[in-house]
Biopython code that builds the backbone (N, CA, C, O; Angstrom):
import numpy as np
from Bio.PDB.StructureBuilder import StructureBuilder

atoms = [
    (1, "UNK", "N", (0.841, -1.179, 0.000)),
    (1, "UNK", "CA", (0.000, 0.000, 0.000)),
    (1, "UNK", "C", (0.888, 1.245, 0.000)),
    (1, "UNK", "O", (1.942, 1.275, 0.635)),
    (2, "UNK", "N", (0.451, 2.236, -0.703)),
    (2, "UNK", "CA", (1.229, 3.464, -0.837)),
    (2, "UNK", "C", (0.503, 4.634, -0.196)),
    (2, "UNK", "O", (-0.727, 4.685, -0.159)),
    (3, "UNK", "N", (1.288, 5.563, 0.303)),
    (3, "UNK", "CA", (0.747, 6.775, 0.905)),
    (3, "UNK", "C", (0.489, 7.844, -0.152)),
    (3, "UNK", "O", (-0.228, 8.811, 0.106)),
    (4, "UNK", "N", (1.065, 7.679, -1.329)),
    (4, "UNK", "CA", (1.005, 8.705, -2.378)),
    (4, "UNK", "C", (-0.427, 9.048, -2.799)),
    (4, "UNK", "O", (-0.702, 10.205, -3.118)),
    (5, "UNK", "N", (-1.335, 8.089, -2.810)),
    (5, "UNK", "CA", (-2.690, 8.347, -3.266)),
    (5, "UNK", "C", (-3.642, 8.821, -2.176)),
    (5, "UNK", "O", (-4.827, 9.026, -2.440)),
    (6, "UNK", "N", (-3.147, 8.998, -0.963)),
    (6, "UNK", "CA", (-4.011, 9.405, 0.146)),
    (6, "UNK", "C", (-4.380, 10.880, 0.019)),
    (6, "UNK", "O", (-3.522, 11.716, -0.263)),
    (7, "UNK", "N", (-5.657, 11.199, 0.227)),
    (7, "UNK", "CA", (-6.146, 12.573, 0.106)),
    (7, "UNK", "C", (-6.060, 13.276, 1.461)),
    (7, "UNK", "O", (-6.974, 13.177, 2.280)),
    (8, "UNK", "N", (-4.962, 13.981, 1.686)),
    (8, "UNK", "CA", (-4.740, 14.661, 2.962)),
    (8, "UNK", "C", (-5.674, 15.853, 3.156)),
    (8, "UNK", "O", (-6.024, 16.175, 4.291)),
    (9, "UNK", "N", (-6.074, 16.497, 2.097)),
    (9, "UNK", "CA", (-6.944, 17.666, 2.206)),
    (9, "UNK", "C", (-8.324, 17.266, 2.723)),
    (9, "UNK", "O", (-8.865, 17.907, 3.623)),
    (10, "UNK", "N", (-8.880, 16.219, 2.156)),
    (10, "UNK", "CA", (-10.209, 15.787, 2.569)),
    (10, "UNK", "C", (-10.203, 15.189, 3.975)),
    (10, "UNK", "O", (-11.166, 15.383, 4.717)),
    (11, "UNK", "N", (-9.165, 14.481, 4.357)),
    (11, "UNK", "CA", (-9.155, 13.814, 5.658)),
    (11, "UNK", "C", (-8.749, 14.742, 6.795)),
    (11, "UNK", "O", (-9.033, 14.445, 7.955)),
    (12, "UNK", "N", (-8.103, 15.839, 6.497)),
    (12, "UNK", "CA", (-7.692, 16.844, 7.472)),
    (12, "UNK", "C", (-6.719, 16.302, 8.520)),
    (12, "UNK", "O", (-6.733, 16.760, 9.662)),
    (13, "UNK", "N", (-5.876, 15.337, 8.152)),
    (13, "UNK", "CA", (-4.824, 14.867, 9.055)),
    (13, "UNK", "C", (-3.533, 15.610, 8.734)),
    (13, "UNK", "O", (-3.399, 16.202, 7.664)),
    (14, "UNK", "N", (-2.608, 15.577, 9.647)),
    (14, "UNK", "CA", (-1.333, 16.260, 9.491)),
    (14, "UNK", "C", (-0.451, 15.484, 8.506)),
    (14, "UNK", "O", (0.110, 14.443, 8.849)),
    (15, "UNK", "N", (-0.339, 15.999, 7.291)),
    (15, "UNK", "CA", (0.406, 15.305, 6.237)),
    (15, "UNK", "C", (1.870, 15.121, 6.613)),
    (15, "UNK", "O", (2.443, 14.061, 6.362)),
    (16, "UNK", "N", (2.473, 16.125, 7.204)),
    (16, "UNK", "CA", (3.890, 16.051, 7.582)),
    (16, "UNK", "C", (4.125, 14.946, 8.619)),
    (16, "UNK", "O", (5.093, 14.191, 8.523)),
    (17, "UNK", "N", (3.242, 14.861, 9.596)),
    (17, "UNK", "CA", (3.372, 13.832, 10.638)),
    (17, "UNK", "C", (3.168, 12.434, 10.067)),
    (17, "UNK", "O", (3.941, 11.524, 10.366)),
    (18, "UNK", "N", (2.134, 12.258, 9.249)),
    (18, "UNK", "CA", (1.855, 10.944, 8.660)),
    (18, "UNK", "C", (2.997, 10.517, 7.745)),
    (18, "UNK", "O", (3.375, 9.346, 7.742)),
    (19, "UNK", "N", (3.551, 11.441, 6.974)),
    (19, "UNK", "CA", (4.682, 11.126, 6.103)),
    (19, "UNK", "C", (5.893, 10.701, 6.935)),
    (19, "UNK", "O", (6.594, 9.758, 6.568)),
    (20, "UNK", "N", (6.140, 11.380, 8.039)),
    (20, "UNK", "CA", (7.249, 11.007, 8.933)),
    (20, "UNK", "C", (7.018, 9.615, 9.516)),
    (20, "UNK", "O", (7.947, 8.811, 9.594)),
    (21, "UNK", "N", (5.778, 9.330, 9.926)),
    (21, "UNK", "CA", (5.470, 8.006, 10.451)),
    (21, "UNK", "C", (5.648, 6.931, 9.377)),
    (21, "UNK", "O", (6.058, 5.809, 9.675)),
    (22, "UNK", "N", (5.341, 7.276, 8.149)),
    (22, "UNK", "CA", (5.484, 6.332, 7.037)),
    (22, "UNK", "C", (6.947, 5.962, 6.795)),
    (22, "UNK", "O", (7.228, 4.910, 6.220)),
    (23, "UNK", "N", (7.874, 6.805, 7.221)),
    (23, "UNK", "CA", (9.307, 6.490, 7.099)),
    (23, "UNK", "C", (9.769, 5.502, 8.164)),
    (23, "UNK", "O", (10.896, 5.009, 8.107)),
    (24, "UNK", "N", (8.905, 5.211, 9.132)),
    (24, "UNK", "CA", (9.096, 4.162, 10.139)),
    (24, "UNK", "C", (10.266, 4.393, 11.092)),
    (24, "UNK", "O", (10.835, 3.435, 11.617)),
    (25, "UNK", "N", (10.625, 5.641, 11.318)),
    (25, "UNK", "CA", (11.686, 5.914, 12.288)),
    (25, "UNK", "C", (11.237, 5.589, 13.706)),
    (25, "UNK", "O", (12.074, 5.380, 14.584)),
    (26, "UNK", "N", (9.937, 5.543, 13.943)),
    (26, "UNK", "CA", (9.424, 5.210, 15.268)),
    (26, "UNK", "C", (9.814, 3.793, 15.682)),
    (26, "UNK", "O", (9.858, 3.491, 16.875)),
    (27, "UNK", "N", (10.098, 2.923, 14.719)),
    (27, "UNK", "CA", (10.512, 1.549, 15.029)),
    (27, "UNK", "C", (11.875, 1.558, 15.709)),
    (27, "UNK", "O", (12.065, 0.910, 16.738)),
    (28, "UNK", "N", (12.819, 2.292, 15.135)),
    (28, "UNK", "CA", (14.162, 2.359, 15.708)),
    (28, "UNK", "C", (14.148, 3.009, 17.082)),
    (28, "UNK", "O", (15.000, 2.702, 17.916)),
    (29, "UNK", "N", (13.201, 3.898, 17.330)),
    (29, "UNK", "CA", (13.101, 4.591, 18.610)),
    (29, "UNK", "C", (12.192, 3.832, 19.581)),
    (29, "UNK", "O", (11.945, 4.304, 20.691)),
    (30, "UNK", "N", (11.693, 2.665, 19.174)),
    (30, "UNK", "CA", (10.813, 1.813, 19.990)),
    (30, "UNK", "C", (9.595, 2.583, 20.504)),
    (30, "UNK", "O", (9.252, 2.506, 21.683)),
    (31, "UNK", "N", (8.952, 3.320, 19.606)),
    (31, "UNK", "CA", (7.750, 4.070, 19.958)),
    (31, "UNK", "C", (6.525, 3.411, 19.336)),
    (31, "UNK", "O", (6.634, 2.636, 18.385)),
    (32, "UNK", "N", (5.389, 3.723, 19.875)),
    (32, "UNK", "CA", (4.113, 3.216, 19.357)),
    (32, "UNK", "C", (3.326, 4.352, 18.722)),
    (32, "UNK", "O", (3.614, 5.528, 18.943)),
    (33, "UNK", "N", (2.324, 3.978, 17.924)),
    (33, "UNK", "CA", (1.436, 4.947, 17.284)),
    (33, "UNK", "C", (0.010, 4.610, 17.688)),
    (33, "UNK", "O", (-0.391, 3.446, 17.675)),
    (34, "UNK", "N", (-0.752, 5.634, 18.045)),
    (34, "UNK", "CA", (-2.174, 5.470, 18.336)),
    (34, "UNK", "C", (-2.925, 6.552, 17.571)),
    (34, "UNK", "O", (-2.665, 7.743, 17.748)),
    (35, "UNK", "N", (-3.860, 6.131, 16.718)),
    (35, "UNK", "CA", (-4.701, 7.070, 15.978)),
    (35, "UNK", "C", (-6.015, 7.251, 16.726)),
    (35, "UNK", "O", (-6.665, 6.272, 17.094)),
    (36, "UNK", "N", (-6.401, 8.492, 16.949)),
    (36, "UNK", "CA", (-7.674, 8.782, 17.611)),
    (36, "UNK", "C", (-8.414, 9.867, 16.839)),
    (36, "UNK", "O", (-7.811, 10.614, 16.069)),
    (37, "UNK", "N", (-9.709, 9.945, 17.050)),
    (37, "UNK", "CA", (-10.495, 10.989, 16.411)),
    (37, "UNK", "C", (-11.527, 10.408, 15.474)),
    (37, "UNK", "O", (-11.353, 9.306, 14.954)),
    (38, "UNK", "N", (-12.593, 11.138, 15.260)),
    (38, "UNK", "CA", (-13.667, 10.656, 14.385)),
    (38, "UNK", "C", (-13.372, 10.920, 12.912)),
    (38, "UNK", "O", (-12.874, 11.984, 12.545)),
    (39, "UNK", "N", (-13.686, 9.942, 12.083)),
    (39, "UNK", "CA", (-13.655, 10.138, 10.645)),
    (39, "UNK", "C", (-12.350, 10.626, 10.051)),
    (39, "UNK", "O", (-12.374, 11.483, 9.168)),
    (40, "UNK", "N", (-11.218, 10.119, 10.497)),
    (40, "UNK", "CA", (-9.939, 10.600, 9.965)),
    (40, "UNK", "C", (-9.192, 9.527, 9.186)),
    (40, "UNK", "O", (-7.976, 9.623, 9.021)),
    (41, "UNK", "N", (-9.891, 8.511, 8.707)),
    (41, "UNK", "CA", (-9.274, 7.419, 7.944)),
    (41, "UNK", "C", (-8.200, 6.698, 8.759)),
    (41, "UNK", "O", (-7.151, 6.335, 8.228)),
    (42, "UNK", "N", (-8.464, 6.497, 10.030)),
    (42, "UNK", "CA", (-7.493, 5.883, 10.932)),
    (42, "UNK", "C", (-7.101, 4.488, 10.470)),
    (42, "UNK", "O", (-5.916, 4.156, 10.442)),
    (43, "UNK", "N", (-8.075, 3.676, 10.111)),
    (43, "UNK", "CA", (-7.786, 2.300, 9.709)),
    (43, "UNK", "C", (-6.920, 2.262, 8.456)),
    (43, "UNK", "O", (-5.961, 1.493, 8.387)),
    (44, "UNK", "N", (-7.246, 3.079, 7.474)),
    (44, "UNK", "CA", (-6.457, 3.121, 6.239)),
    (44, "UNK", "C", (-5.027, 3.560, 6.513)),
    (44, "UNK", "O", (-4.081, 2.933, 6.035)),
    (45, "UNK", "N", (-4.862, 4.635, 7.280)),
    (45, "UNK", "CA", (-3.512, 5.116, 7.594)),
    (45, "UNK", "C", (-2.733, 4.092, 8.410)),
    (45, "UNK", "O", (-1.550, 3.865, 8.155)),
    (46, "UNK", "N", (-3.386, 3.475, 9.385)),
    (46, "UNK", "CA", (-2.717, 2.455, 10.200)),
    (46, "UNK", "C", (-2.276, 1.275, 9.342)),
    (46, "UNK", "O", (-1.188, 0.734, 9.541)),
    (47, "UNK", "N", (-3.107, 0.879, 8.398)),
    (47, "UNK", "CA", (-2.764, -0.237, 7.514)),
    (47, "UNK", "C", (-1.585, 0.112, 6.620)),
    (47, "UNK", "O", (-0.671, -0.697, 6.462)),
    (48, "UNK", "N", (-1.592, 1.297, 6.037)),
    (48, "UNK", "CA", (-0.501, 1.732, 5.162)),
    (48, "UNK", "C", (0.815, 1.770, 5.943)),
    (48, "UNK", "O", (1.839, 1.295, 5.453)),
    (49, "UNK", "N", (0.794, 2.325, 7.137)),
    (49, "UNK", "CA", (2.018, 2.434, 7.939)),
    (49, "UNK", "C", (2.468, 1.062, 8.426)),
    (49, "UNK", "O", (3.669, 0.798, 8.490)),
    (50, "UNK", "N", (1.530, 0.186, 8.770)),
    (50, "UNK", "CA", (1.881, -1.165, 9.212)),
    (50, "UNK", "C", (2.556, -1.953, 8.097)),
    (50, "UNK", "O", (3.566, -2.618, 8.330)),
    (51, "UNK", "N", (2.013, -1.885, 6.901)),
    (51, "UNK", "CA", (2.628, -2.575, 5.757)),
    (51, "UNK", "C", (4.041, -2.043, 5.526)),
    (51, "UNK", "O", (4.966, -2.821, 5.292)),
    (52, "UNK", "N", (4.210, -0.733, 5.589)),
    (52, "UNK", "CA", (5.531, -0.132, 5.410)),
    (52, "UNK", "C", (6.482, -0.577, 6.523)),
    (52, "UNK", "O", (7.654, -0.850, 6.263)),
    (53, "UNK", "N", (5.988, -0.652, 7.755)),
    (53, "UNK", "CA", (6.826, -1.066, 8.885)),
    (53, "UNK", "C", (7.297, -2.509, 8.713)),
    (53, "UNK", "O", (8.471, -2.809, 8.932)),
    (54, "UNK", "N", (6.382, -3.407, 8.320)),
    (54, "UNK", "CA", (6.777, -4.796, 8.099)),
    (54, "UNK", "C", (7.784, -4.906, 6.967)),
    (54, "UNK", "O", (8.734, -5.684, 7.062)),
    (55, "UNK", "N", (7.597, -4.148, 5.905)),
    (55, "UNK", "CA", (8.554, -4.143, 4.803)),
    (55, "UNK", "C", (9.920, -3.666, 5.284)),
    (55, "UNK", "O", (10.943, -4.241, 4.913)),
    (56, "UNK", "N", (9.943, -2.621, 6.106)),
    (56, "UNK", "CA", (11.196, -2.101, 6.646)),
    (56, "UNK", "C", (11.886, -3.139, 7.508)),
    (56, "UNK", "O", (13.093, -3.348, 7.379)),
    (57, "UNK", "N", (11.137, -3.796, 8.389)),
    (57, "UNK", "CA", (11.711, -4.814, 9.269)),
    (57, "UNK", "C", (12.255, -5.986, 8.458)),
    (57, "UNK", "O", (13.354, -6.470, 8.729)),
    (58, "UNK", "N", (11.499, -6.440, 7.475)),
    (58, "UNK", "CA", (11.950, -7.563, 6.650)),
    (58, "UNK", "C", (13.216, -7.192, 5.889)),
    (58, "UNK", "O", (14.138, -8.002, 5.798)),
    (59, "UNK", "N", (13.274, -5.981, 5.341)),
    (59, "UNK", "CA", (14.472, -5.550, 4.626)),
    (59, "UNK", "C", (15.675, -5.455, 5.556)),
    (59, "UNK", "O", (16.775, -5.854, 5.175)),
    (60, "UNK", "N", (15.491, -4.938, 6.764)),
    (60, "UNK", "CA", (16.589, -4.877, 7.733)),
    (60, "UNK", "C", (17.057, -6.273, 8.110)),
    (60, "UNK", "O", (18.259, -6.528, 8.189)),
    (61, "UNK", "N", (16.111, -7.180, 8.343)),
    (61, "UNK", "CA", (16.455, -8.555, 8.690)),
    (61, "UNK", "C", (17.247, -9.200, 7.558)),
    (61, "UNK", "O", (18.266, -9.845, 7.803)),
    (62, "UNK", "N", (16.787, -9.029, 6.325)),
    (62, "UNK", "CA", (17.484, -9.616, 5.175)),
    (62, "UNK", "C", (18.881, -9.032, 5.036)),
    (62, "UNK", "O", (19.821, -9.763, 4.724)),
    (63, "UNK", "N", (19.038, -7.741, 5.258)),
    (63, "UNK", "CA", (20.348, -7.107, 5.160)),
    (63, "UNK", "C", (21.310, -7.686, 6.192)),
    (63, "UNK", "O", (22.448, -8.019, 5.860)),
    (64, "UNK", "N", (20.862, -7.808, 7.443)),
    (64, "UNK", "CA", (21.732, -8.346, 8.486)),
    (64, "UNK", "C", (22.046, -9.816, 8.267)),
    (64, "UNK", "O", (23.149, -10.265, 8.577)),
    (65, "UNK", "N", (21.094, -10.570, 7.738)),
    (65, "UNK", "CA", (21.370, -11.977, 7.404)),
    (65, "UNK", "C", (22.401, -12.059, 6.287)),
    (65, "UNK", "O", (23.274, -12.926, 6.321)),
    (66, "UNK", "N", (22.316, -11.179, 5.304)),
    (66, "UNK", "CA", (23.295, -11.155, 4.223)),
    (66, "UNK", "C", (24.682, -10.827, 4.763)),
    (66, "UNK", "O", (25.660, -11.470, 4.383)),
    (67, "UNK", "N", (24.779, -9.831, 5.647)),
    (67, "UNK", "CA", (26.073, -9.507, 6.252)),
    (67, "UNK", "C", (26.636, -10.691, 7.020)),
    (67, "UNK", "O", (27.829, -10.980, 6.937)),
    (68, "UNK", "N", (25.790, -11.368, 7.758)),
    (68, "UNK", "CA", (26.221, -12.535, 8.517)),
    (68, "UNK", "C", (26.740, -13.620, 7.581)),
    (68, "UNK", "O", (27.787, -14.215, 7.835)),
    (69, "UNK", "N", (26.016, -13.876, 6.507)),
    (69, "UNK", "CA", (26.431, -14.892, 5.541)),
    (69, "UNK", "C", (27.760, -14.506, 4.888)),
    (69, "UNK", "O", (28.640, -15.352, 4.731)),
    (70, "UNK", "N", (27.910, -13.227, 4.504)),
    (70, "UNK", "CA", (29.159, -12.788, 3.880)),
    (70, "UNK", "C", (30.338, -12.909, 4.836)),
    (70, "UNK", "O", (31.439, -13.267, 4.416)),
    (71, "UNK", "N", (30.122, -12.616, 6.116)),
    (71, "UNK", "CA", (31.187, -12.778, 7.100)),
    (71, "UNK", "C", (31.613, -14.238, 7.210)),
    (71, "UNK", "O", (32.804, -14.547, 7.219)),
    (72, "UNK", "N", (30.636, -15.126, 7.294)),
    (72, "UNK", "CA", (30.957, -16.557, 7.372)),
    (72, "UNK", "C", (31.686, -17.020, 6.119)),
    (72, "UNK", "O", (32.673, -17.750, 6.198)),
    (73, "UNK", "N", (31.202, -16.598, 4.988)),
    (73, "UNK", "CA", (31.814, -16.990, 3.724)),
    (73, "UNK", "C", (33.258, -16.495, 3.632)),
    (73, "UNK", "O", (34.146, -17.238, 3.214)),
    (74, "UNK", "N", (33.491, -15.233, 4.025)),
    (74, "UNK", "CA", (34.841, -14.681, 3.923)),
    (74, "UNK", "C", (35.795, -15.384, 4.878)),
    (74, "UNK", "O", (36.965, -15.568, 4.542)),
    (75, "UNK", "N", (35.332, -15.782, 6.058)),
    (75, "UNK", "CA", (36.195, -16.498, 7.012)),
    (75, "UNK", "C", (36.544, -17.887, 6.505)),
    (75, "UNK", "O", (37.665, -18.357, 6.700)),
    (76, "UNK", "N", (35.609, -18.535, 5.867)),
    (76, "UNK", "CA", (35.854, -19.892, 5.363)),
    (76, "UNK", "C", (36.733, -19.899, 4.123)),
    (76, "UNK", "O", (37.564, -20.791, 3.951)),
    (77, "UNK", "N", (36.553, -18.913, 3.266)),
    (77, "UNK", "CA", (37.220, -18.928, 1.967)),
    (77, "UNK", "C", (38.488, -18.092, 1.900)),
    (77, "UNK", "O", (39.227, -18.179, 0.920)),
    (78, "UNK", "N", (38.754, -17.294, 2.906)),
    (78, "UNK", "CA", (39.938, -16.446, 2.865)),
    (78, "UNK", "C", (40.504, -16.282, 4.281)),
    (78, "UNK", "O", (40.316, -15.239, 4.907)),
    (79, "UNK", "N", (41.195, -17.313, 4.785)),
    (79, "UNK", "CA", (41.669, -17.243, 6.163)),
    (79, "UNK", "C", (42.699, -16.143, 6.404)),
    (79, "UNK", "O", (42.888, -15.734, 7.549)),
    (80, "UNK", "N", (43.373, -15.650, 5.359)),
    (80, "UNK", "CA", (44.383, -14.605, 5.527)),
    (80, "UNK", "C", (43.743, -13.306, 5.996)),
    (80, "UNK", "O", (44.293, -12.626, 6.861)),
    (81, "UNK", "N", (42.584, -12.950, 5.435)),
    (81, "UNK", "CA", (41.941, -11.676, 5.784)),
    (81, "UNK", "C", (40.814, -11.878, 6.803)),
    (81, "UNK", "O", (39.901, -11.057, 6.887)),
    (82, "UNK", "N", (40.876, -12.943, 7.560)),
    (82, "UNK", "CA", (39.819, -13.263, 8.527)),
    (82, "UNK", "C", (39.532, -12.084, 9.456)),
    (82, "UNK", "O", (40.428, -11.574, 10.129)),
    (83, "UNK", "N", (38.261, -11.661, 9.479)),
    (83, "UNK", "CA", (37.855, -10.583, 10.358)),
    (83, "UNK", "C", (38.208, -9.188, 9.866)),
    (83, "UNK", "O", (37.950, -8.210, 10.568)),
    (84, "UNK", "N", (38.791, -9.072, 8.679)),
    (84, "UNK", "CA", (39.193, -7.752, 8.184)),
    (84, "UNK", "C", (38.223, -7.200, 7.158)),
    (84, "UNK", "O", (38.243, -5.999, 6.885)),
    (85, "UNK", "N", (37.382, -8.032, 6.585)),
    (85, "UNK", "CA", (36.537, -7.568, 5.492)),
    (85, "UNK", "C", (35.251, -6.913, 5.990)),
    (85, "UNK", "O", (34.978, -5.758, 5.662)),
    (86, "UNK", "N", (34.479, -7.622, 6.761)),
    (86, "UNK", "CA", (33.221, -7.075, 7.260)),
    (86, "UNK", "C", (33.155, -7.244, 8.769)),
    (86, "UNK", "O", (33.670, -8.213, 9.327)),
    (87, "UNK", "N", (32.527, -6.305, 9.399)),
    (87, "UNK", "CA", (32.292, -6.444, 10.835)),
    (87, "UNK", "C", (30.800, -6.417, 11.078)),
    (87, "UNK", "O", (30.057, -5.823, 10.296)),
    (88, "UNK", "N", (30.362, -7.025, 12.108)),
    (88, "UNK", "CA", (28.941, -6.965, 12.383)),
    (88, "UNK", "C", (28.419, -8.086, 13.184)),
    (88, "UNK", "O", (27.224, -8.133, 13.475)),
]
sb = StructureBuilder()
sb.init_structure("model")
sb.init_model(0)
sb.init_chain("A")
sb.init_seg("    ")
for serial, (resi, resn, name, xyz) in enumerate(atoms, 1):
    if name == "N":
        sb.init_residue(resn, " ", resi, " ")
    sb.init_atom(name, np.array(xyz, "f"), 0.0, 1.0, " ", f" {name:<3s}", serial, name[0])
structure = sb.get_structure()
């Protein structure tokens, strides 16, 4: 789901805040989000941000798994440079 097609004018939500939440920095800061108020498309916004958050987490997990695999591979295949190529 994308935030690009959301009508911020009609819903009267804070576009700057929702866009910042969509970047998912709240995950790294271990914060939560609670939407309140009548008729502000809370469910739609929560769904869009949740999908983005899961995508971010999965991408971070895949990146760290790749680094781990590359470290193991470099240690097995190049004992001379052991521990010098990647850290993590």
